[in-house]
KEKOL-885040 format. One record per residue (C-alpha): z negated, y negated, x negated; chain; residue number from 1. Coordinates in steps of 0.02 Angstrom, whole numbers, plus 50000, padded with zeros to 5 digits. Example, Ala and Ser with C-alpha at 12.3 -4.5 7.8 and 13.67 -1.06 7.14 Angstrom:
- z:y:x:c:k
- 49610:50225:49385:A:1
- 49643:50053:49316:A:2
This chain:
- z:y:x:c:k
- 52019:53482:43645:A:1
- 51896:53431:43780:A:2
- 51909:53255:43847:A:3
- 51720:53240:43841:A:4
- 51724:53198:43655:A:5
- 51843:53144:43518:A:6
- 51799:53284:43397:A:7
- 51700:53446:43401:A:8
- 51684:53579:43266:A:9
- 51563:53704:43195:A:10
- 51465:53633:43050:A:11
- 51557:53755:42937:A:12
- 51729:53692:42992:A:13
- 51672:53511:42986:A:14
- 51613:53530:42806:A:15
- 51775:53615:42753:A:16
- 51890:53481:42826:A:17
- 51955:53330:42734:A:18
- 51878:53166:42794:A:19
- 52051:53094:42833:A:20
- 52095:53247:42938:A:21
- 51937:53220:43041:A:22
- 51979:53035:43056:A:23
- 52154:53083:43115:A:24
- 52080:53196:43249:A:25
- 51969:53054:43309:A:26
- 52121:52939:43319:A:27
- 52227:53066:43412:A:28
- 52098:53086:43548:A:29
- 52051:52903:43561:A:30
- 52125:52814:43712:A:31
- 52147:52638:43647:A:32
- 52176:52543:43488:A:33
- 52049:52590:43355:A:34
- 51999:52432:43262:A:35
- 51974:52424:43074:A:36
- 51786:52414:43103:A:37
- 51794:52574:43206:A:38
- 51884:52665:43066:A:39
- 51757:52606:42939:A:40
- 51614:52665:43051:A:41
- 51692:52836:43077:A:42
- 51727:52860:42890:A:43
- 51548:52809:42851:A:44
- 51477:52933:42978:A:45
- 51590:53075:42915:A:46
- 51540:53046:42734:A:47
- 51355:53041:42774:A:48
- 51357:53198:42882:A:49
- 51463:53300:42761:A:50
- 51322:53277:42636:A:51
- 51177:53294:42757:A:52
- 51231:53452:42851:A:53
- 51262:53569:42703:A:54
- 51101:53671:42727:A:55
- 51166:53735:42894:A:56
- 51347:53771:42846:A:57
- 51335:53955:42890:A:58
- 51242:53936:43055:A:59
- 51309:53941:43232:A:60
- 51292:53753:43257:A:61
- 51408:53613:43310:A:62
- 51440:53432:43268:A:63
- 51517:53322:43405:A:64
- 51586:53146:43377:A:65
- 51594:53015:43514:A:66
- 51526:53120:43656:A:67
- 51557:53030:43819:A:68
- 51420:53023:43948:A:69
- 51537:53060:44092:A:70
- 51581:52923:44214:A:71
- 51460:52795:44143:A:72
- 51572:52737:44002:A:73
- 51443:52771:43864:A:74
- 51479:52867:43705:A:75
- 51352:52944:43586:A:76
- 51407:52922:43405:A:77
- 51365:53100:43355:A:78
- 51280:53246:43442:A:79
- 51215:53386:43331:A:80
- 51180:53553:43418:A:81
- 51070:53645:43295:A:82
- 50953:53793:43326:A:83
- 50938:53755:43511:A:84
- 50893:53572:43481:A:85
- 51001:53423:43532:A:86
- 51003:53284:43403:A:87
- 51075:53118:43465:A:88
- 51129:53017:43312:A:89
- 51167:52833:43331:A:90
- 51236:52754:43172:A:91
- 51230:52569:43131:A:92
- 51349:52561:42984:A:93
- 51309:52424:42860:A:94
- 51146:52377:42946:A:95
- 50975:52376:42864:A:96
- 50861:52309:42999:A:97
- 50792:52412:43142:A:98
- 50826:52317:43303:A:99
- 50737:52348:43468:A:100
- 50902:52352:43563:A:101
- 50967:52490:43448:A:102
- 50810:52596:43471:A:103
- 50826:52574:43660:A:104
- 51010:52622:43651:A:105
- 50979:52791:43568:A:106
- 50831:52823:43683:A:107
- 50943:52789:43834:A:108
- 51064:52921:43773:A:109
- 50924:53049:43762:A:110
- 50859:53004:43936:A:111
- 51034:53012:44012:A:112
- 51059:53187:43941:A:113
- 50887:53247:43996:A:114
- 50901:53179:44173:A:115
- 51084:53208:44214:A:116
- 51161:53334:44093:A:117
- 51127:53505:44165:A:118
- 51131:53603:44002:A:119
- 51008:53480:43924:A:120
- 50873:53488:44058:A:121
- 50769:53619:43969:A:122
- 50812:53575:43789:A:123
- 50721:53477:43655:A:124
- 50812:53312:43627:A:125
- 50788:53213:43467:A:126
- 50859:53035:43464:A:127
- 50884:52968:43287:A:128
- 50937:52791:43241:A:129
- 51024:52779:43072:A:130
- 51048:52603:43001:A:131
- 51151:52651:42848:A:132
- 51067:52526:42732:A:133
- 50891:52571:42788:A:134
- 50783:52628:42642:A:135
- 50652:52736:42728:A:136
- 50625:52862:42866:A:137
- 50504:52908:43004:A:138
- 50372:53021:42929:A:139
- 50258:53046:43079:A:140
- 50333:53102:43242:A:141
- 50283:53196:43396:A:142
- 50360:53253:43560:A:143
- 50355:53129:43702:A:144
- 50189:53101:43789:A:145
- 50287:53121:43951:A:146
- 50299:53309:43924:A:147
- 50487:53308:43945:A:148
- 50536:53374:43772:A:149
- 50611:53209:43716:A:150
- 50553:53146:43548:A:151
- 50510:52965:43529:A:152
- 50658:52884:43435:A:153
- 50659:52924:43249:A:154
- 50725:52804:43117:A:155
- 50808:52858:42956:A:156
- 50918:52793:42817:A:157
- 51057:52912:42760:A:158
- 50961:52971:42606:A:159
- 50818:53035:42713:A:160
- 50914:53106:42861:A:161
- 50927:53285:42797:A:162
- 50740:53292:42762:A:163
- 50703:53220:42935:A:164
- 50809:53351:43023:A:165
- 50725:53488:42922:A:166
- 50555:53420:42971:A:167
- 50600:53423:43156:A:168
- 50663:53602:43144:A:169
- 50505:53653:43053:A:170
- 50396:53561:43180:A:171
- 50481:53654:43323:A:172
- 50485:53819:43227:A:173
- 50670:53825:43272:A:174
- 50764:53975:43208:A:175
- 50949:54003:43182:A:176
- 50949:54137:43317:A:177
- 50945:54004:43455:A:178
- 51111:53926:43507:A:179
- 51175:53816:43648:A:180
- 51333:53878:43734:A:181
- 51461:53773:43830:A:182
- 51352:53617:43808:A:183
- 51499:53500:43786:A:184
- 51572:53545:43957:A:185
- 51406:53547:44050:A:186
- 51407:53488:44232:A:187
- 51349:53308:44239:A:188
- 51266:53228:44389:A:189
- 51223:53045:44361:A:190
- 51158:52920:44488:A:191
- 51185:52752:44404:A:192
- 51111:52589:44462:A:193
- 51216:52480:44577:A:194
- 51256:52369:44428:A:195
- 51312:52514:44317:A:196
- 51410:52589:44461:A:197
- 51499:52425:44500:A:198
- 51551:52411:44318:A:199
- 51620:52588:44323:A:200
- 51713:52553:44486:A:201
- 51790:52400:44406:A:202
- 51857:52518:44272:A:203
- 51948:52619:44406:A:204
- 51824:52761:44432:A:205
- 51786:52821:44607:A:206
- 51615:52810:44687:A:207
- 51595:52998:44688:A:208
- 51648:53005:44505:A:209
- 51502:52896:44456:A:210
- 51373:52974:44570:A:211
- 51321:53154:44588:A:212
- 51464:53269:44623:A:213
- 51389:53390:44748:A:214
- 51523:53418:44876:A:215
- 51405:53488:45005:A:216
- 51298:53331:45007:A:217
- 51382:53176:44937:A:218
- 51518:53107:45050:A:219
- 51555:52936:44979:A:220
- 51735:52976:44932:A:221
- 51763:53053:45103:A:222
- 51701:52891:45182:A:223
- 51810:52784:45068:A:224
- 51965:52889:45103:A:225
- 51932:52877:45290:A:226
- 51921:52687:45282:A:227
- 52078:52675:45175:A:228
- 52170:52783:45302:A:229
- 52114:52668:45443:A:230
- 52178:52519:45341:A:231
- 52346:52603:45310:A:232
- 52362:52656:45492:A:233
- 52319:52480:45552:A:234
- 52450:52408:45435:A:235
- 52587:52527:45494:A:236
- 52546:52507:45678:A:237
- 52510:52319:45667:A:238
- 52337:52340:45744:A:239
- 52165:52266:45724:A:240
- 52025:52386:45679:A:241
- 51841:52382:45634:A:242
- 51741:52518:45544:A:243
- 51552:52529:45542:A:244
- 51484:52617:45387:A:245
- 51302:52663:45405:A:246
- 51179:52761:45302:A:247
- 51004:52785:45234:A:248
- 50939:52660:45104:A:249
- 51024:52689:44939:A:250
- 51162:52798:45013:A:251
- 51299:52698:44928:A:252
- 51358:52581:45066:A:253
- 51380:52435:44947:A:254
- 51473:52547:44824:A:255
- 51587:52607:44963:A:256
- 51625:52426:45009:A:257
- 51658:52376:44828:A:258
- 51770:52526:44800:A:259
- 51874:52490:44955:A:260
- 51890:52308:44902:A:261
- 51945:52355:44726:A:262
- 52065:52493:44781:A:263
- 52143:52382:44913:A:264
- 52155:52230:44799:A:265
- 52206:52309:44634:A:266
- 52353:52426:44655:A:267
- 52462:52500:44518:A:268
- 52369:52400:44388:A:269
- 52402:52232:44470:A:270
- 52326:52113:44596:A:271
- 52393:52140:44773:A:272
- 52346:51981:44863:A:273
- 52469:52014:45004:A:274
- 52374:52167:45066:A:275
- 52211:52135:44978:A:276
- 52030:52145:45032:A:277
- 51882:52032:45007:A:278
- 51703:52094:44990:A:279
- 51587:51973:45079:A:280
- 51399:51971:45077:A:281
- 51268:51853:45143:A:282
- 51155:51920:45006:A:283
- 51168:51780:44879:A:284
- 51064:51865:44743:A:285
- 51166:52027:44757:A:286
- 51331:51933:44743:A:287
- 51267:51829:44598:A:288
- 51198:51978:44502:A:289
- 51352:52089:44529:A:290
- 51473:51948:44488:A:291
- 51383:51905:44326:A:292
- 51362:52087:44276:A:293
- 51546:52125:44305:A:294
- 51601:51965:44219:A:295
- 51494:51998:44065:A:296
- 51556:52176:44055:A:297
- 51737:52124:44080:A:298
- 51726:51994:43941:A:299
- 51642:52120:43824:A:300
- 51776:52252:43853:A:301
- 51915:52124:43828:A:302
- 51838:52067:43665:A:303
- 51822:52248:43607:A:304
- 52009:52266:43637:A:305
- 52042:52109:43536:A:306
- 52088:52006:43690:A:307
- 52030:51827:43707:A:308
- 51936:51798:43868:A:309
- 51789:51683:43901:A:310
- 51651:51712:44026:A:311
- 51719:51580:44146:A:312
- 51886:51671:44160:A:313
- 51797:51836:44189:A:314
- 51689:51761:44327:A:315
- 51842:51685:44411:A:316
- 51930:51855:44413:A:317
- 51780:51943:44489:A:318
- 51760:51809:44622:A:319
- 51934:51852:44684:A:320
- 51860:51997:44781:A:321
- 51670:51969:44786:A:322
- 51620:51815:44884:A:323
- 51476:51740:44982:A:324
- 51504:51762:45167:A:325
- 51449:51585:45208:A:326
- 51594:51510:45110:A:327
- 51720:51621:45199:A:328
- 51644:51576:45366:A:329
- 51640:51389:45326:A:330
- 51823:51393:45273:A:331
- 51869:51457:45446:A:332
- 51753:51331:45530:A:333
- 51849:51192:45444:A:334
- 52005:51245:45542:A:335
- 51933:51231:45718:A:336
- 51936:51090:45844:A:337
- 51775:50992:45833:A:338
- 51688:50953:45946:A:339
- 51712:51116:46040:A:340
- 51768:51094:46219:A:341
- 51722:51206:46366:A:342
- 51635:51330:46252:A:343
- 51800:51391:46178:A:344
- 51831:51397:45989:A:345
- 52011:51348:45951:A:346
- 52114:51315:45794:A:347
- 52157:51132:45765:A:348
- 52342:51130:45711:A:349
- 52309:50969:45614:A:350
- 52179:51056:45505:A:351
- 52266:51221:45472:A:352
- 52440:51281:45425:A:353
- 52518:51417:45530:A:354
- 52603:51549:45424:A:355
- 52712:51694:45475:A:356
- 52609:51854:45489:A:357
- 52451:51769:45427:A:358
- 52444:51651:45575:A:359
- 52293:51540:45550:A:360
- 52190:51676:45466:A:361
- 52140:51691:45285:A:362
- 52250:51774:45154:A:363
- 52159:51941:45156:A:364
- 52201:52074:45284:A:365
- 52039:52165:45252:A:366
- 51864:52090:45255:A:367
- 51715:52196:45205:A:368
- 51549:52129:45268:A:369
- 51402:52200:45173:A:370
- 51235:52206:45262:A:371
- 51324:52165:45425:A:372
- 51161:52192:45518:A:373
- 51103:52029:45441:A:374
- 51236:51924:45529:A:375
- 51158:51781:45625:A:376
- 51118:51773:45809:A:377
- 51202:51641:45915:A:378
- 51042:51539:45917:A:379
- 51024:51536:45729:A:380
- 51204:51491:45686:A:381
- 51212:51363:45827:A:382
- 51055:51276:45761:A:383
- 51122:51286:45584:A:384
- 51289:51206:45629:A:385
- 51207:51079:45742:A:386
- 51114:51003:45594:A:387
- 51258:51024:45471:A:388
- 51207:51178:45374:A:389
- 51107:51206:45216:A:390
- 51230:51294:45100:A:391
- 51327:51141:45045:A:392
- 51419:51137:45210:A:393
- 51396:50964:45287:A:394
- 51509:51003:45434:A:395
- 51418:50978:45598:A:396
- 51477:51081:45746:A:397
- 51373:51045:45901:A:398
- 51366:51171:46043:A:399
- 51437:51314:45941:A:400
- 51463:51456:46069:A:401
- 51470:51614:45962:A:402
- 51358:51727:45861:A:403
- 51409:51746:45680:A:404
- 51474:51922:45709:A:405
- 51585:51862:45852:A:406
- 51651:51719:45747:A:407
- 51691:51833:45599:A:408
- 51790:51950:45712:A:409
- 51876:51797:45786:A:410
- 51921:51739:45610:A:411
- 52011:51902:45569:A:412
- 52088:51904:45743:A:413
- 52184:51746:45696:A:414
- 52301:51853:45592:A:415
- 52457:51892:45692:A:416
- 52505:52054:45605:A:417
- 52357:52168:45568:A:418
- 52179:52160:45506:A:419
- 52033:52273:45467:A:420
- 51847:52234:45461:A:421
- 51728:52351:45372:A:422
- 51545:52324:45419:A:423
- 51418:52401:45301:A:424
- 51261:52422:45404:A:425
- 51086:52467:45344:A:426
- 50966:52534:45473:A:427
- 50805:52435:45487:A:428
- 50861:52312:45354:A:429
- 50853:52149:45452:A:430
- 50729:52045:45354:A:431
- 50758:51865:45408:A:432
- 50728:51770:45568:A:433
- 50889:51761:45667:A:434
- 50971:51918:45597:A:435
- 51056:52004:45742:A:436
- 51077:52186:45691:A:437
- 51225:52295:45738:A:438
- 51214:52263:45926:A:439
- 51287:52087:45911:A:440
- 51447:52156:45835:A:441
- 51461:52287:45973:A:442
- 51430:52157:46108:A:443
- 51575:52050:46042:A:444
- 51691:52201:46035:A:445
- 51645:52254:46212:A:446
- 51680:52083:46286:A:447
- 51799:51970:46191:A:448
- 51889:52087:46071:A:449
- 51928:52238:46180:A:450
- 52098:52257:46092:A:451
- 52013:52303:45927:A:452
- 52000:52486:45878:A:453
- 51821:52534:45839:A:454
- 51775:52671:45715:A:455
- 51592:52719:45704:A:456
- 51481:52867:45664:A:457
- 51420:52976:45806:A:458
- 51254:52999:45715:A:459
- 51177:52831:45754:A:460
- 51035:52886:45864:A:461
- 50891:52823:45755:A:462
- 50789:52676:45816:A:463
- 50839:52575:45661:A:464
- 51012:52551:45736:A:465
- 51007:52442:45893:A:466
- 50845:52528:45945:A:467
- 50942:52691:45950:A:468
- 51062:52633:46087:A:469
- 51224:52618:45987:A:470
- 51316:52758:46078:A:471
- 51257:52693:46245:A:472
- 51319:52518:46203:A:473
- 51491:52587:46163:A:474
- 51508:52718:46299:A:475
- 51625:52611:46407:A:476
- 51733:52551:46262:A:477
- 51898:52645:46271:A:478
- 51948:52598:46093:A:479
- 51805:52691:46008:A:480
- 51831:52835:45886:A:481
- 51672:52923:45830:A:482
- 51687:52982:45650:A:483
- 51554:53079:45557:A:484
- 51632:53021:45393:A:485
- 51567:52845:45421:A:486
- 51383:52891:45403:A:487
- 51308:52918:45230:A:488
- 51157:53030:45253:A:489
- 51110:53061:45071:A:490
- 51025:52934:44959:A:491
- 51109:52910:44791:A:492
- 50982:52784:44730:A:493
- 50845:52905:44683:A:494
- 50903:53058:44589:A:495
- 50726:53125:44597:A:496
- 50685:53118:44782:A:497
- 50806:53156:44922:A:498
- 50667:53136:45048:A:499
- 50602:52967:44988:A:500
- 50688:52868:45127:A:501
- 50624:52990:45259:A:502
- 50447:52977:45189:A:503
- 50448:52786:45190:A:504
- 50511:52785:45369:A:505
- 50379:52911:45420:A:506
- 50238:52821:45329:A:507
- 50280:52653:45407:A:508
- 50290:52734:45579:A:509
- 50126:52832:45564:A:510
- 50215:52995:45596:A:511
- 50120:53156:45574:A:512
- 50243:53226:45446:A:513
- 50214:53084:45320:A:514
- 50093:53183:45211:A:515
- 50211:53333:45205:A:516
- 50357:53222:45158:A:517
- 50253:53140:45022:A:518
- 50215:53310:44948:A:519
- 50400:53349:44948:A:520
- 50439:53185:44858:A:521
- 50303:53216:44729:A:522
- 50364:53394:44707:A:523
- 50533:53325:44654:A:524
- 50449:53233:44511:A:525
- 50459:53063:44595:A:526
- 50286:52985:44570:A:527
- 50212:52873:44705:A:528
- 50043:52813:44644:A:529
- 49911:52701:44717:A:530
- 49802:52572:44632:A:531
- 49691:52424:44671:A:532
- 49720:52342:44502:A:533
- 49875:52247:44446:A:534
- 49823:52278:44266:A:535
- 49829:52466:44299:A:536
- 49997:52446:44387:A:537
- 50072:52349:44242:A:538
- 50003:52474:44117:A:539
- 50081:52619:44215:A:540
- 50250:52533:44225:A:541
- 50253:52493:44040:A:542
- 50205:52671:43998:A:543
- 50339:52748:44110:A:544
- 50489:52641:44060:A:545
- 50582:52695:43905:A:546
- 50742:52632:43827:A:547
- 50821:52502:43940:A:548
- 50743:52571:44098:A:549
- 50698:52425:44210:A:550
- 50532:52385:44291:A:551
- 50476:52247:44407:A:552
- 50345:52184:44528:A:553
- 50395:52165:44712:A:554
- 50313:52064:44850:A:555
- 50363:52010:45025:A:556
- 50416:51830:45052:A:557
- 50269:51813:45174:A:558
- 50147:51859:45036:A:559
- 50034:51713:44995:A:560
- 49881:51767:44896:A:561
- 49955:51843:44738:A:562
- 49907:51705:44615:A:563
- 49730:51772:44590:A:564
- 49814:51929:44524:A:565
- 49914:51831:44393:A:566
- 50077:51860:44486:A:567
- 50205:51721:44503:A:568
- 50337:51726:44639:A:569
- 50515:51717:44574:A:570
- 50598:51556:44629:A:571
- 50732:51584:44762:A:572
- 50875:51509:44659:A:573
- 51009:51641:44631:A:574
- 51017:51605:44445:A:575
- 50837:51664:44432:A:576
- 50885:51829:44513:A:577
- 51026:51850:44386:A:578
- 50906:51827:44240:A:579
- 50772:51937:44322:A:580
- 50893:52082:44341:A:581
- 51011:52065:44193:A:582
- 50912:52001:44044:A:583
- 50835:52129:43926:A:584
- 50656:52157:43873:A:585
- 50665:52022:43741:A:586
- 50688:51885:43873:A:587
- 50534:51822:43965:A:588
- 50641:51792:44120:A:589
- 50671:51979:44135:A:590
- 50588:52081:44272:A:591
- 50518:52191:44133:A:592
- 50392:52057:44085:A:593
- 50303:52094:44250:A:594
- 50258:51911:44272:A:595
- 50380:51855:44406:A:596
- 50381:51955:44568:A:597
- 50541:51964:44669:A:598
- 50546:51968:44859:A:599
- 50647:52073:44980:A:600
- 50774:51931:44989:A:601
- 50811:51946:44803:A:602
- 50810:52135:44784:A:603
- 50896:52198:44942:A:604
- 51045:52301:44888:A:605
- 50985:52310:44708:A:606
- 50862:52426:44622:A:607
- 50742:52457:44479:A:608
- 50696:52615:44387:A:609
- 50509:52593:44414:A:610
- 50428:52465:44530:A:611
- 50259:52401:44583:A:612
- 50250:52354:44767:A:613
- 50109:52228:44780:A:614
- 50036:52234:44956:A:615
- 49964:52074:45027:A:616
- 49863:52038:45184:A:617
- 50021:51996:45283:A:618
- 50035:52175:45349:A:619
- 49874:52272:45375:A:620
- 49839:52447:45434:A:621
- 49702:52435:45564:A:622
- 49662:52589:45672:A:623
- 49828:52671:45622:A:624
- 49929:52524:45679:A:625
- 50012:52382:45583:A:626
- 49946:52209:45621:A:627
- 50043:52060:45556:A:628
- 49982:51893:45488:A:629
- 50054:51735:45413:A:630
- 49958:51620:45297:A:631
- 49937:51441:45356:A:632
- 49957:51376:45179:A:633
- 49778:51317:45166:A:634
- 49632:51427:45213:A:635
- 49669:51570:45333:A:636
- 49787:51704:45394:A:637
- 49848:51683:45573:A:638
- 49905:51829:45682:A:639
- 50094:51843:45699:A:640
- 50129:51872:45884:A:641
- 50319:51860:45883:A:642
- 50390:52036:45896:A:643
- 50552:51991:45805:A:644
- 50453:51920:45660:A:645
- 50345:52076:45658:A:646
- 50503:52181:45643:A:647
- 50565:52076:45498:A:648
- 50397:52093:45409:A:649
- 50397:52282:45430:A:650
- 50577:52292:45369:A:651
- 50531:52187:45217:A:652
- 50410:52321:45158:A:653
- 50538:52455:45201:A:654
- 50660:52369:45083:A:655
- 50532:52350:44943:A:656
- 50475:52531:44956:A:657
- 50653:52595:44932:A:658
- 50700:52495:44776:A:659
- 50634:52612:44640:A:660
- 50748:52751:44577:A:661
- 50623:52850:44475:A:662
- 50449:52808:44537:A:663
- 50332:52673:44600:A:664
- 50154:52618:44609:A:665
- 50085:52531:44763:A:666
- 49950:52404:44725:A:667
- 49835:52364:44870:A:668
- 49709:52238:44799:A:669
- 49521:52254:44822:A:670
- 49508:52077:44885:A:671
- 49361:51965:44841:A:672
- 49189:52016:44904:A:673
- 49092:51884:44807:A:674
- 48981:51761:44899:A:675
- 48942:51580:44861:A:676
- 48759:51531:44826:A:677
- 48750:51481:45008:A:678
- 48802:51656:45062:A:679
- 48980:51620:45118:A:680
- 49135:51715:45058:A:681
- 49198:51647:44893:A:682
- 49377:51672:44951:A:683
- 49394:51697:45139:A:684
- 49582:51722:45120:A:685
- 49558:51883:45020:A:686
- 49419:51977:45108:A:687
- 49409:52163:45066:A:688
- 49432:52212:45248:A:689
- 49607:52135:45243:A:690
- 49659:52272:45121:A:691
- 49542:52421:45140:A:692
- 49625:52494:45295:A:693
- 49795:52496:45212:A:694
- 49727:52572:45052:A:695
- 49631:52706:45147:A:696
- 49785:52751:45250:A:697
- 49892:52776:45094:A:698
- 49752:52873:45012:A:699
- 49739:52987:45164:A:700
- 49922:53036:45144:A:701
- 49885:53108:44973:A:702
- 49935:52968:44854:A:703
- 49847:52984:44686:A:704
- 49745:52833:44634:A:705
- 49755:52762:44459:A:706
């Protein structure tokens, strides 16, 4: 019996078996305690199908119960393989009403099979929702307008199901001579969202399990195993080590960090605080969204098992290993002598307890810093601590002498036995003033922490990493080990376009290969469209998204003139980001309503299925060069002369343009060319020339306009 499903049989064998024998087979293959409600549902499904499927009892067809969509933890109630057509049947036993969430659920199953199940790519897929007390059936149906051979979800009560299946077979002119072989053991290559993947990791899957398993390309497990070996070696040899994990946008750096944190913290089914790891991120929205998603999922699974657990308990458990970096940092700051004397940070024995092995460090041996390139420069953290902080930390530390990266290494260095830091570094991802990039970490290691072993990829020659000078910065450090395993070169985010990241980089840099790369992306069925109308953009997004696929509007935080387009900027509070990402289409706070636009601050590290990137006048293409502007809040855009700020503004668009997994539309507005009766511009802050150059540049690359 395959572990992909709980039961599979030919229709002939299924019809000849006793219902209790089939139920027994389902029980034998079910890993867990089947609840009474589960038994009732299975019996109901068996009874219905043993009546419905009789016309095909002598055909080469199969019925499959509880088919698992591998590695994503989803199960389809019943799959019917009949005359070369895949029927996905989702039963709602005892239910009469047709709910939107149920329709989306069965549609999701069909989309997952079409996109990720190799033996379903070229097959007709028919999702059918069956509320068992429903008293009618879909009578008009047609294949999807998306030309992907997926029917729009059909609805049927049990009494009409046989007739509906016959109608589909007749509509497709399907004959009994067509069969599907080995479907149940088809290779499966999913690329889940970061939220789905984190949930799967929490259930003890590996990163490579839940992403595409193409050994020649995907190297996430190799990277994880390398880091875990460094941790184990550091523990045995009582050494301090730091690993830099780098990669293209969407390559799985965050997943690698989460997986290391979980594997190091949860061992043999229990919590290992003695040798545990903590995943730290300065990305508040990412931490908030992941924590809430994992907590909700954890509570749901516990309740399904009959365990009592409230959402507060689930959140507390998740927060054991996912934390905001500022709180970790501030906890160490509370231990130092204040004021600082002679520019030297020292532990104050009256504020901290010295423990054997731990010394004055925190409990975790391993700290994983996500988006380590966003650690603060010395100037920014010194100014922050001088005024007493803004994150609830009222501690004032005048004359603070370190950058944030240096202080975080110092914090782990307080341990007297061993420690490991894992820095997850995105190239060209610094998006805030005062973010130091990877060079600040290297500088600290080259000067103050020469006893630390450094593990880093030898591939970091791109300008996005310390202006391409990483190897040069480390050439005199005798503790460096260059490891190819620490660079993730393949994007997992977009299953449609391997070259998307390369195209975005080329487009933003005005490279001559941008048009060729765009053609390659489009050829992989990843649409990148261009429009001047937000109404057209919204219409396209709503048309593209099916099931629970997520859409959203994205803008830069420097954007200022989006209100005339009926776009509202999402408030920066992290709770808003949680609602924006996690609520479904029935909630107006959801991104899918396309009313609130999120900024690069809120979406970095996360992703949507389809996105609209709304381009404002903050970054303009003029004579094949980007010019940068900031709005004065009243009546005009002012040139941005600061080169660091220009870099952050460019990186902001880089982040936004790499958030969509399945396609995006770029909206470059027309601006306002109306004149007042006196002959002056009606809106001088939205003149057409602010936008036309950018639009024309994108158009020249070959983007189709809608």
